[in-house]
C-alpha positions in Angstrom: -0.9 -33.6 -5.0 -1.0 -31.8 -8.3 -4.7 -31.0 -7.8 -4.0 -29.5 -4.4 -1.1 -27.4 -5.9 -3.3 -26.2 -8.7 -6.1 -25.4 -6.2 -3.7 -23.3 -4.1 -2.4 -21.4 -7.1 -6.0 -20.7 -8.1 -6.8 -19.5 -4.6 -3.8 -17.2 -4.5 -4.6 -15.7 -7.9 -8.2 -14.9 -6.9 -7.0 -13.4 -3.7 -4.3 -11.5 -5.6 -6.8 -10.0 -8.1 -9.1 -8.8 -5.3 -6.2 -7.4 -3.3 -4.7 -5.5 -6.2 -8.1 -4.1 -7.3 -8.3 -2.3 -4.0 -4.6 -1.7 -3.5 -4.2 0.0 -6.8 -6.3 2.9 -5.6 -6.1 3.3 -1.8 -3.7 0.6 -0.6 -4.6 -2.1 2.0 -4.5 -5.0 -0.4 -2.2 -6.8 2.0 -5.2 -7.5 4.3 -6.3 -10.0 1.6 -3.0 -11.2 0.1 -0.9 -11.8 3.2 -3.5 -14.0 5.0 -4.0 -15.9 1.7 -0.2 -16.6 1.6 -0.1 -17.6 5.2 -3.0 -20.0 4.5 -0.7 -22.0 2.2 1.6 -22.7 5.1 4.4 -20.3 4.4 6.4 -18.9 7.3 5.4 -15.3 8.1 8.7 -13.8 6.8 8.4 -15.8 3.5 4.7 -14.8 3.2 5.7 -11.1 3.6 8.5 -11.4 1.0 6.3 -13.3 -1.5 3.5 -10.7 -1.0 6.0 -7.9 -1.9 6.9 -9.7 -5.1 3.3 -9.9 -6.2 2.4 -6.5 -4.9 5.3 -4.9 -6.7 4.0 -6.4 -10.0 0.6 -5.0 -9.3 1.9 -1.6 -8.2 3.9 -1.2 -11.4 0.8 -1.8 -13.4 -1.4 0.7 -11.6 1.5 3.2 -11.6 1.7 3.0 -15.4 -2.1 3.4 -15.7 -2.1 6.5 -13.5 0.9 7.9 -15.4 -0.8 7.4 -18.8 -4.0 9.1 -17.5 -2.1 12.2 -16.6 -3.2 11.9 -13.0 0.4 12.0 -11.6 2.5 15.1 -10.8 5.6 13.6 -12.4 8.2 16.2 -11.4 7.2 16.0 -7.8 7.0 12.3 -7.4 10.2 11.6 -9.2 12.0 13.8 -6.7 10.3 12.0 -3.8 10.8 8.5 -5.2 14.4 8.0 -3.9 13.4 9.0 -0.4 10.6 6.4 -0.5 13.0 3.7 -1.8 15.7 4.4 0.7 13.3 4.5 3.6 11.7 1.2 2.6 15.1 -0.6 2.3 16.0 0.6 5.8 12.6 -0.4 7.1 13.0 -4.0 5.9 16.5 -4.2 7.3 15.4 -2.9 10.7 12.4 -5.2 11.0 14.8 -8.1 10.8 16.5 -6.8 14.0 13.6 -5.3 16.0 10.0 -6.5 16.5 7.4 -4.3 14.8 4.9 -4.7 17.7 5.7 -1.3 19.4 4.6 0.6 16.3 1.1 -0.9 16.0 -0.7 1.2 18.7 0.7 4.4 17.1 -0.5 3.2 13.6 -4.0 2.5 15.0 -4.2 6.1 16.5 -3.0 7.6 13.2 -5.5 5.6 11.1 -8.4 6.7 13.4 -7.3 10.4 13.1 -7.0 10.1 9.3 -10.5 8.7 9.0 -12.1 11.2 11.3 -10.4 14.1 9.5 -11.5 12.8 6.1 -15.1 12.3 7.2 -15.5 15.8 8.7 -13.9 17.6 5.8 -16.8 17.1 3.4 -15.4 18.7 0.2 -11.8 17.7 0.9 -10.2 16.1 -2.2 -13.2 16.7 -4.5 -11.3 19.2 -6.6 -7.5 19.8 -6.8 -6.3 23.1 -5.2 -2.6 22.3 -5.6 -0.6 25.0 -7.3 3.0 24.9 -6.0 4.8 23.8 -2.8 5.5 26.2 -0.1 8.7 25.7 1.9 6.7 24.3 4.8 4.8 21.8 2.6 8.1 20.9 0.8 9.6 19.8 4.2 6.4 18.0 5.1 6.2 15.9 1.9 10.0 15.1 2.0 9.6 13.9 5.6 6.4 12.0 4.7 7.9 10.2 1.7 10.9 8.9 3.7 8.9 8.0 6.9 6.0 6.3 5.0 8.6 4.4 2.8 10.3 3.3 6.0 7.0 2.2 7.4 6.2 0.2 4.3 9.3 -1.8 4.7 9.0 -2.1 8.5 5.3 -2.9 8.9 3.3 -2.1 5.7 -0.4 -2.2 6.5 -2.0 1.1 5.5 0.9 2.5 3.5 -1.3 3.5 0.6 -3.7 5.2 2.9 -1.0 7.3 4.6 0.6 8.2 1.2 -2.8 9.2 -0.2 -3.5 11.3 2.9 -0.2 13.1 2.6 -0.9 14.2 -1.0 -4.4 15.3 0.0 -2.8 17.6 2.5 -0.9 19.2 -0.4 -4.2 20.0 -2.1 -4.5 17.2 -4.7 -7.9 15.7 -5.4 -8.5 12.0 -4.5 -7.7 10.6 -7.9 -4.4 12.6 -8.3 -3.5 11.8 -4.7 -4.0 8.1 -5.4 -1.9 8.4 -8.6 1.0 10.2 -6.8 0.8 7.8 -3.9 0.9 4.7 -6.1 4.2 5.8 -7.7 5.9 6.2 -4.3 4.3 2.9 -3.1 5.8 1.1 -6.1 9.2 2.5 -5.2 9.0 1.4 -1.6 7.6 -2.0 -2.7 10.5 -2.5 -5.1 13.1 -1.6 -2.5 11.5 -3.9 0.1 11.3 -6.7 -2.5 15.0 -6.5 -3.3 15.8 -6.6 0.4 13.5 -9.6 1.0 15.2 -11.4 -1.9 18.6 -10.7 -0.4 17.4 -12.3 2.8 16.0 -15.3 0.8 12.4 -14.6 1.9 10.5 -14.9 -1.4 8.6 -18.0 -2.6 8.7 -17.4 -6.4 6.5 -20.3 -7.4 3.6 -18.7 -5.4 4.6 -15.0 -5.9 4.8 -14.9 -9.7 1.3 -16.4 -10.4 -0.2 -14.2 -7.7 1.7 -11.3 -9.2 0.2 -12.0 -12.7 -3.3 -11.9 -11.1 -2.4 -8.7 -9.3 -1.4 -7.1 -12.6 -4.9 -7.8 -13.9 -6.5 -6.6 -10.7 -4.4 -3.4 -10.6 -5.3 -2.6 -14.2 -9.0 -3.0 -13.5 -8.9 -1.1 -10.2 -6.9 1.9 -11.5 -9.1 2.2 -14.6 -12.3 2.2 -12.5 -10.8 4.8 -10.2 -9.7 7.1 -13.0 -13.1 6.7 -14.8 -15.3 7.0 -11.6 -13.5 10.1 -10.1 -12.7 11.5 -6.7 -16.0 10.6 -5.0 -15.5 6.9 -5.7 -11.9 7.0 -4.4 -13.0 8.9 -1.3 -15.6 6.2 -0.4 -13.1 3.5 -1.0 -10.4 5.3 1.0 -12.7 5.7 4.1 -13.9 2.1 3.8 -10.4 0.8 3.6 -9.1 2.8 6.6 -12.1 1.7 8.7 -11.2 -1.9 7.8 -7.6 -1.3 8.7 -8.7 0.2 12.1 -10.8 -2.9 12.8 -8.0 -5.2 11.9 -5.5 -3.3 14.1 -8.0 -3.4 17.1 -8.6 -7.1 16.6 -4.8 -7.8 16.5 -4.2 -5.8 19.6 -7.1 -7.5 21.5 -5.9 -10.9 20.3 -2.3 -10.3 21.4 -3.1 -8.7 24.8 -6.5 -9.8 26.0 -7.5 -13.0 24.2 -4.3 -15.0 24.2 
């Protein structure tokens, strides 16, 4: 029994490292970590809560890495952080009451549009053109921070991609957009985690070891992104959104046509 338990923890830690390496830059790590937690036999609600514990530990690490590198617009993200936190807390609460299925087709469409736009705007995000926020852009990013925060608590998949895309629209390059996005993602993760804990939906014995592995993965991933620059992050961003699109299509087909 002890060997099986040790094997499961090792499996979760390997999955956690891989998930955090990707998630630290463009999000989408839940595609690795959530199935890994479900594989252990946890109920879906417990798996989601446990994933939030581990992901929050990883997100804090990559947030600190980006902050130390100077790749975060601190004044801007600190103003947006409360909106992301409040939105996420509301999202976790609402998902306990309403099924999240109705949102999935909309998310698929948005992911496809984000990917197409990024592919066709060849030089987009290569260099930062951000100077200051216009009134229009201020309203946009306030709305985006709250809604994407809500989405992170309500459904979650692709949160990092949507946040990164929002900061690209403001004129940041891919690395700066990733740094800004990660700060807000940490806030929404933390709020969601607290709410999951209140609902008793966290398995700490699995979540903490997985979180430690995510700390290491997030540290490695954010350092590679900062060192490699915007071109690397752009490729990773497009790759991750394509995978998210594939996963969304598979889930839809499985739920409506193959079942």
